[in-house]
C-alpha positions as CSV (number, residue, x, y, z in Angstrom):
1,X,80.0,81.9,-24.1
2,X,83.0,81.1,-22.1
3,X,82.0,83.4,-19.3
4,X,78.6,81.7,-19.2
5,X,80.0,77.9,-19.1
6,X,82.5,79.2,-16.0
7,X,79.2,80.8,-14.2
8,X,77.2,77.3,-14.8
9,X,80.3,75.4,-13.4
10,X,80.6,77.5,-10.4
11,X,77.1,77.2,-9.5
12,X,77.1,73.3,-9.9
13,X,80.4,73.0,-7.4
14,X,78.5,75.2,-4.8
15,X,75.6,72.8,-5.2
16,X,78.2,70.0,-4.6
17,X,79.7,71.1,-2.0
18,X,76.4,71.9,-0.2
19,X,75.4,68.0,-0.3
20,X,78.4,67.0,1.0
21,X,78.2,69.3,4.2
22,X,74.5,68.0,4.9
23,X,75.7,64.3,4.3
24,X,78.8,65.0,6.8
25,X,76.6,66.6,9.3
26,X,74.2,63.7,9.2
27,X,76.6,61.1,9.8
28,X,78.5,63.1,12.9
29,X,75.0,63.0,14.5
30,X,74.7,59.5,14.4
31,X,77.8,58.4,15.2
32,X,77.5,60.7,18.4
33,X,74.1,58.8,18.9
34,X,75.6,55.5,18.6
35,X,78.4,56.6,21.0
36,X,76.0,57.7,23.7
37,X,74.2,54.3,24.1
38,X,77.1,52.2,23.8
39,X,76.5,50.0,21.2
40,X,75.4,49.7,17.7
41,X,72.1,48.3,18.1
42,X,69.5,47.7,15.5
43,X,66.5,49.6,15.5
44,X,63.5,47.3,15.2
45,X,61.4,48.0,12.0
46,X,58.1,47.5,13.7
47,X,56.8,46.6,16.9
48,X,54.5,43.4,16.2
49,X,56.1,40.4,17.6
50,X,58.0,38.1,15.3
51,X,57.7,34.7,17.0
52,X,56.5,31.9,15.1
53,X,52.9,30.3,16.0
54,X,52.5,27.9,18.6
55,X,51.7,24.5,16.9
56,X,48.3,22.9,18.4
57,X,48.9,19.6,20.5
58,X,45.8,17.6,19.9
59,X,46.7,15.1,22.3
60,X,47.0,17.6,25.2
61,X,43.8,19.2,24.0
62,X,42.3,16.1,24.1
63,X,43.0,15.2,27.5
64,X,41.7,18.5,28.7
65,X,38.7,17.5,27.5
66,X,38.2,14.0,29.5
67,X,38.1,10.5,28.6
68,X,35.9,9.0,25.5
69,X,32.2,8.1,27.0
70,X,31.9,4.9,25.7
71,X,28.4,4.7,26.8
72,X,27.3,7.7,24.8
73,X,29.4,6.4,21.9
74,X,27.1,2.9,22.0
75,X,23.8,4.8,22.5
76,X,24.5,6.7,19.5
77,X,25.3,3.7,17.4
78,X,22.1,2.1,18.5
79,X,19.9,4.9,18.1
80,X,21.4,5.4,14.3
81,X,20.9,1.7,14.0
82,X,17.2,1.8,15.0
83,X,16.5,4.7,12.8
84,X,18.3,2.6,9.8
85,X,16.3,-0.1,10.6
86,X,12.8,1.8,10.8
87,X,13.5,3.5,7.8
88,X,14.1,0.4,6.0
89,X,10.8,-1.3,7.2
90,X,9.1,1.5,6.4
91,X,10.4,1.5,2.6
92,X,9.6,-2.3,2.7
93,X,6.1,-1.5,3.5
94,X,6.0,1.0,1.3
95,X,7.1,-1.5,-1.5
96,X,4.6,-3.9,-0.7
97,X,1.7,-1.4,-1.0
98,X,3.2,-0.5,-4.4
99,X,3.1,-4.1,-5.6
100,X,-0.2,-4.5,-4.2
101,X,-1.4,-1.5,-6.2
102,X,0.4,-2.8,-9.1
103,X,-1.3,-6.0,-9.0
104,X,-4.6,-4.3,-9.2
105,X,-3.9,-2.2,-11.9
106,X,-3.3,-5.0,-13.9
107,X,-6.5,-6.7,-13.3
108,X,-6.9,-8.5,-10.0
109,X,-8.4,-5.7,-8.5
110,X,-10.9,-5.5,-11.5
111,X,-12.7,-8.7,-10.0
112,X,-13.9,-8.6,-6.2
113,X,-14.5,-5.7,-3.5
114,X,-16.6,-4.9,-0.7
115,X,-20.1,-6.0,-0.2
116,X,-23.2,-6.2,2.2
117,X,-25.3,-9.4,2.5
118,X,-27.3,-11.4,4.9
119,X,-26.1,-14.6,5.7
120,X,-28.3,-18.0,6.1
121,X,-28.4,-17.4,10.0
122,X,-30.1,-13.9,9.1
123,X,-27.2,-12.0,10.0
124,X,-26.0,-8.9,7.8
125,X,-22.4,-9.7,6.9
126,X,-19.7,-7.7,4.7
127,X,-16.7,-8.6,3.3
128,X,-14.5,-7.5,6.1
129,X,-16.3,-10.4,8.2
130,X,-14.3,-12.7,6.2
131,X,-10.9,-11.2,6.0
132,X,-8.2,-13.9,7.7
133,X,-10.0,-17.1,5.6
134,X,-9.4,-18.2,2.3
135,X,-12.5,-18.4,0.2
136,X,-14.2,-19.8,-2.5
137,X,-17.4,-17.9,-3.7
138,X,-20.2,-19.5,-6.2
139,X,-22.7,-17.7,-7.4
140,X,-26.3,-19.4,-8.4
141,X,-29.8,-19.9,-7.1
142,X,-31.6,-22.6,-5.2
143,X,-34.0,-23.5,-8.0
144,X,-31.2,-24.5,-10.2
145,X,-32.1,-27.8,-11.8
146,X,-28.5,-29.3,-12.4
147,X,-25.6,-27.1,-12.8
148,X,-25.6,-25.3,-9.6
149,X,-25.8,-28.7,-7.8
150,X,-23.1,-30.2,-9.9
151,X,-20.9,-27.2,-9.3
152,X,-21.5,-27.5,-5.4
153,X,-20.8,-30.8,-5.4
154,X,-17.6,-30.4,-7.4
155,X,-16.7,-27.7,-4.7
156,X,-17.4,-30.3,-1.8
157,X,-14.9,-32.7,-3.3
158,X,-12.1,-30.4,-3.8
159,X,-12.4,-29.0,-0.2
160,X,-12.3,-32.6,1.1
161,X,-9.2,-33.2,-0.9
162,X,-7.7,-30.0,0.4
163,X,-8.3,-30.6,3.9
164,X,-6.8,-34.2,3.6
165,X,-3.7,-32.5,2.1
166,X,-1.0,-32.4,4.6
167,X,0.7,-29.4,2.6
168,X,-2.5,-27.5,3.2
169,X,-1.6,-24.3,5.5
170,X,-5.5,-23.9,6.0
171,X,-8.7,-24.7,5.4
172,X,-11.0,-22.9,2.9
173,X,-14.7,-21.3,3.7
174,X,-16.9,-21.9,0.6
175,X,-19.7,-19.2,0.2
176,X,-22.9,-19.7,-1.6
177,X,-24.3,-16.1,-3.1
178,X,-27.8,-16.2,-4.4
179,X,-28.5,-14.4,-7.9
180,X,-32.2,-14.8,-7.3
181,X,-33.1,-12.7,-3.8
182,X,-36.6,-12.7,-5.0
183,X,-37.1,-16.6,-4.1
184,X,-34.1,-17.1,-2.2
185,X,-34.6,-15.7,1.4
186,X,-32.7,-16.7,4.5
187,X,-34.8,-19.6,5.5
188,X,-34.8,-21.3,1.8
189,X,-30.9,-20.4,1.3
190,X,-30.1,-22.3,5.0
191,X,-32.2,-25.1,3.6
192,X,-30.6,-25.7,0.6
193,X,-26.8,-25.6,1.9
194,X,-27.5,-28.3,4.3
195,X,-27.1,-30.6,1.2
196,X,-23.5,-29.7,0.5
197,X,-20.4,-29.2,2.5
198,X,-20.7,-28.4,6.2
199,X,-18.8,-25.1,6.1
200,X,-20.7,-23.8,3.2
201,X,-22.4,-20.4,4.0
202,X,-25.2,-19.0,2.5
203,X,-25.5,-15.4,1.4
204,X,-28.8,-13.3,0.2
205,X,-29.9,-9.8,0.4
206,X,-31.9,-7.5,-1.1
207,X,-32.1,-7.2,-4.8
208,X,-29.8,-3.8,-4.7
209,X,-27.3,-5.8,-2.7
210,X,-27.3,-8.8,-4.6
211,X,-26.9,-6.5,-7.6
212,X,-24.0,-4.8,-6.3
213,X,-22.2,-7.9,-5.2
214,X,-22.5,-9.6,-8.8
215,X,-21.1,-6.4,-10.1
216,X,-17.7,-6.3,-8.2
217,X,-17.2,-9.8,-9.0
218,X,-18.2,-9.3,-12.7
219,X,-20.9,-12.2,-12.6
220,X,-23.6,-12.0,-15.2
221,X,-27.2,-13.1,-14.4
222,X,-30.4,-12.8,-16.0
223,X,-33.8,-14.1,-15.1
224,X,-35.7,-15.8,-17.8
225,X,-39.5,-15.6,-18.3
226,X,-41.9,-17.3,-15.8
227,X,-44.0,-20.1,-16.7
228,X,-47.7,-20.4,-15.1
229,X,-46.5,-21.5,-12.0
230,X,-44.3,-18.5,-11.6
231,X,-41.3,-20.5,-11.9
232,X,-38.3,-19.6,-14.0
233,X,-34.8,-20.2,-14.7
234,X,-31.9,-17.7,-14.5
235,X,-29.2,-17.7,-16.6
236,X,-25.5,-17.0,-14.8
237,X,-22.1,-17.2,-14.9
238,X,-20.6,-20.4,-13.6
239,X,-17.3,-19.6,-12.0
240,X,-15.6,-20.4,-8.6
241,X,-13.7,-17.2,-6.9
242,X,-10.6,-17.9,-4.9
243,X,-10.3,-15.1,-2.4
244,X,-7.0,-14.7,-0.4
245,X,-7.4,-13.8,3.6
246,X,-6.7,-10.0,2.8
247,X,-9.9,-10.0,1.0
248,X,-8.3,-10.1,-2.8
249,X,-9.0,-11.9,-5.4
250,X,-6.5,-14.6,-6.4
251,X,-8.0,-16.9,-9.1
252,X,-10.9,-18.6,-10.7
253,X,-12.0,-21.7,-11.9
254,X,-14.3,-22.4,-14.7
255,X,-16.7,-25.2,-15.5
256,X,-14.0,-27.1,-17.3
257,X,-11.8,-27.4,-14.3
258,X,-12.2,-30.7,-12.3
259,X,-11.8,-31.1,-8.2
260,X,-8.4,-32.1,-8.6
261,X,-7.0,-29.2,-10.4
262,X,-9.0,-26.8,-8.1
263,X,-7.7,-28.5,-5.1
264,X,-4.1,-28.2,-6.4
265,X,-4.4,-24.9,-7.7
266,X,-5.8,-23.5,-4.1
267,X,-2.9,-25.3,-2.3
268,X,-0.3,-23.6,-4.4
269,X,-1.8,-20.3,-3.9
270,X,-2.2,-20.9,-0.3
271,X,1.6,-21.9,-0.2
272,X,2.8,-19.0,-2.1
273,X,1.0,-16.5,0.3
274,X,2.3,-18.2,3.4
275,X,5.7,-17.6,2.4
276,X,5.1,-14.4,1.3
277,X,5.3,-14.7,-2.5
278,X,1.7,-13.7,-3.7
279,X,2.6,-13.0,-7.3
């Protein structure tokens, strides 16, 4: 066992001596290299540049681009402002249309609408011919013994009151529409309306045209039995319909309303319309 231990020790000493020799030889070569170069310069660890990044000079770069063009800036602001104004106007118009549709949906549009009839001068007219005018419509017939004349006289007095009121922004056009086209032709209607307001317009038409007009205004009418002279009475609604310049139904006046109430209510609606509040 002693012999083996000595052998191992000898081998370990030989290996250590070899390592020392290698290290010594490397150091001698390194010192020799340093002596040849004349100085102990550090060997760079890599070839990449170690300089810090340059700072961006915004003022200098801006000066290279030239001065701010104020005309271009102003033009951009104007165009942008115009675009905003246009969008707002379009939105307002859309809102008005929605409000009009809303008013229609709650009942106002359930009364009134397009029609085609013939006036007391023999000219075919439609509801569009009266756009731009305030209207009060009355449905009756020329052979009516009392109710129709009384209602038209009350309407005439109301119109006179409206015309004499300084606050009234416009004049109202009264229109008489017959519910008895079989007897009320153009000539008959023209003669009949002479006894009432000078602005009164008389309208008639065929059975189909009158029926369609009465339907859109929810007017009830029914001819009674004829006597030996072929005379008969037509039972019908006794209502005055107020229509604005857009052709939309605004209000109605029943038999129980007098000329003062009709005039005052009409003027109130006209003023609301004029100042943009149609509700």
